[in-house]
C-alpha positions as CSV (number, residue, x, y, z in Angstrom):
1,M,86.6,129.8,46.4
2,N,84.6,130.3,49.5
3,K,83.4,133.9,49.4
4,I,81.7,135.8,52.2
5,N,79.8,138.7,50.7
6,A,79.1,141.5,53.1
7,I,76.9,144.5,52.6
8,L,76.8,147.5,54.9
9,D,74.2,146.1,57.3
10,R,76.2,142.8,57.9
11,D,78.0,142.3,61.2
12,L,81.8,142.4,61.6
13,N,81.6,138.8,62.9
14,E,81.3,137.7,59.3
15,V,85.0,138.3,58.7
16,P,86.5,134.8,58.3
17,Q,88.5,133.3,61.1
18,G,91.8,131.5,60.7
19,W,95.0,132.6,59.1
20,G,94.9,134.1,55.7
21,P,96.1,136.0,53.8
22,Y,92.8,137.5,52.7
23,R,91.8,139.6,49.8
24,I,89.3,142.4,50.4
25,I,87.4,143.7,47.4
26,V,85.5,146.9,47.6
27,S,83.1,147.2,44.6
28,Y,81.3,150.4,43.6
29,I,80.0,152.5,40.7
30,Q,82.0,155.6,39.7
31,D,81.0,157.7,36.7
32,G,78.7,155.0,35.5
33,E,81.5,152.4,35.5
34,S,81.9,149.4,37.8
35,K,85.1,149.7,39.9
36,D,86.9,147.3,42.3
37,D,89.6,148.3,44.8
38,L,91.7,145.3,46.0
39,Y,93.5,145.0,49.3
40,T,95.4,142.1,50.8
41,C,95.8,141.5,54.5
42,H,96.6,138.9,57.1
43,A,93.8,137.4,59.2
44,E,95.0,139.2,62.3
45,R,94.5,142.5,60.5
46,A,91.3,141.5,58.7
47,R,89.0,143.1,61.2
48,E,90.8,146.5,60.9
49,A,90.8,146.2,57.1
50,W,87.1,145.3,57.2
51,K,86.3,148.5,59.2
52,L,88.3,150.6,56.7
53,A,86.5,148.8,53.8
54,K,83.1,149.5,55.4
55,A,83.9,153.2,55.8
56,M,85.0,153.3,52.1
57,I,81.8,151.7,50.9
58,E,79.7,154.1,52.9
59,F,81.5,156.9,51.1
60,K,81.3,155.1,47.7
61,N,77.9,153.4,48.2
62,G,79.0,150.0,47.2
63,S,79.7,146.5,48.6
64,V,82.6,144.6,50.0
65,T,83.7,141.0,49.6
66,I,86.3,139.3,51.7
67,E,87.8,135.9,50.7
68,P,90.8,133.8,51.6
69,I,93.6,133.8,49.0
70,K,94.4,130.3,47.8
71,D,97.2,129.9,45.3
72,E,100.3,127.9,44.7
73,V,102.0,129.7,47.6
74,S,99.2,129.4,50.1
75,P,97.1,126.3,49.1
76,T,95.2,126.1,52.4
77,I,94.2,128.4,55.2
78,L,96.3,127.5,58.2
79,I,95.3,127.5,61.9
80,Q,98.0,128.0,64.6
81,G,99.5,124.6,65.4
82,D,98.9,123.0,62.0
83,Y,101.7,120.6,61.1
84,V,103.5,121.8,58.0
85,V,106.6,121.6,55.8
86,A,107.9,125.1,54.8
87,T,110.4,126.4,52.3
88,K,112.3,129.7,52.0
89,W,111.5,129.9,48.3
90,S,108.5,128.6,46.4
91,D,110.6,126.2,44.3
92,G,111.5,124.1,47.3
93,D,115.2,123.9,46.5
94,P,116.7,121.5,49.2
95,N,119.8,123.7,49.4
96,D,117.8,126.6,50.8
97,H,116.2,126.8,54.2
98,F,113.3,124.4,54.8
99,C,111.7,122.8,57.9
100,I,109.0,120.6,59.2
101,G,107.2,122.1,62.2
102,S,104.0,123.9,63.4
103,F,102.5,127.0,61.9
104,K,102.5,129.9,64.4
105,S,101.6,133.1,62.6
106,M,102.2,135.4,59.6
107,T,105.0,137.9,59.5
108,W,104.3,141.5,58.7
109,H,105.4,140.9,55.1
110,N,103.1,138.0,54.4
111,R,105.4,135.1,55.2
112,Y,104.8,132.1,57.5
113,N,106.4,131.7,60.9
114,I,107.1,128.1,61.7
115,V,108.1,126.8,65.1
116,D,109.8,123.7,66.5
117,D,108.4,121.5,69.4
118,H,109.7,124.1,71.9
119,G,108.0,127.1,70.2
120,E,111.2,128.5,68.7
121,L,111.1,130.0,65.2
122,F,113.0,128.1,62.6
123,R,113.6,131.2,60.6
124,H,113.0,134.7,61.9
125,N,112.2,136.1,58.4
126,G,109.5,133.5,57.8
127,F,109.0,131.1,54.9
128,R,107.3,131.9,51.6
129,K,105.6,128.5,50.9
130,V,104.0,126.1,53.3
131,R,101.9,123.0,53.0
132,K,99.9,121.2,55.6
133,I,101.1,117.6,56.1
134,N,100.2,114.6,58.3
135,E,102.5,113.1,60.9
136,E,103.4,110.1,58.7
137,V,104.7,112.4,55.9
138,G,106.5,114.5,58.5
139,A,108.2,111.4,59.9
140,E,109.3,110.3,56.4
141,L,110.7,113.7,55.6
142,V,112.7,113.8,58.9
143,A,113.9,110.2,58.3
144,H,115.2,111.1,54.9
145,I,116.4,114.7,55.8
146,N,120.1,114.0,54.9
147,E,119.1,112.4,51.5
148,I,116.8,115.3,50.8
149,Q,119.5,117.9,51.6
150,K,122.0,116.2,49.3
151,S,119.6,115.8,46.4
152,N,118.7,118.2,43.6
153,I,115.1,117.2,44.0
154,S,112.6,119.8,45.2
155,V,111.3,119.4,48.8
156,W,107.8,119.6,47.3
157,D,108.5,116.6,45.1
158,W,109.7,114.7,48.2
159,V,106.4,115.7,50.0
160,D,104.4,114.4,47.0
161,K,106.3,111.2,47.0
162,F,105.7,110.5,50.7
163,E,102.0,111.5,50.4
164,N,101.5,109.0,47.6
165,E,103.1,106.1,49.3
């Protein structure tokens, strides 16, 4: 995982750019024991969280690390405009909301806002899982949309299938 370690004298510009979410770890020594306070935030809030973390480490005399969170729900850091497939739930059930579109932003509650070609949100409450795709995979998904919706096969399995063709 790409970590950016930041000590008190480092500049705020070292906060990573792009869309998160990010994990901020404040490390310090208390009563002779090593402690870590963990915080999670979206990239658009990373600078404010960074300022708070710096204030905390001045008080606690420690250090702070900020890193992008990469897991099964967020395998890549997204940049506005990235072409993605998104599902309401992580399992990718084709009977639930899913879409192929462009990443716009993060919701206040850590979900992904995906828009169509006209900039309109597909789902106002966001999507829980997204994956960056290329145009060929997107075209295959759109061409097979009726078959996908009628199947009991996860949207993510369809994506894997088209990526491996």
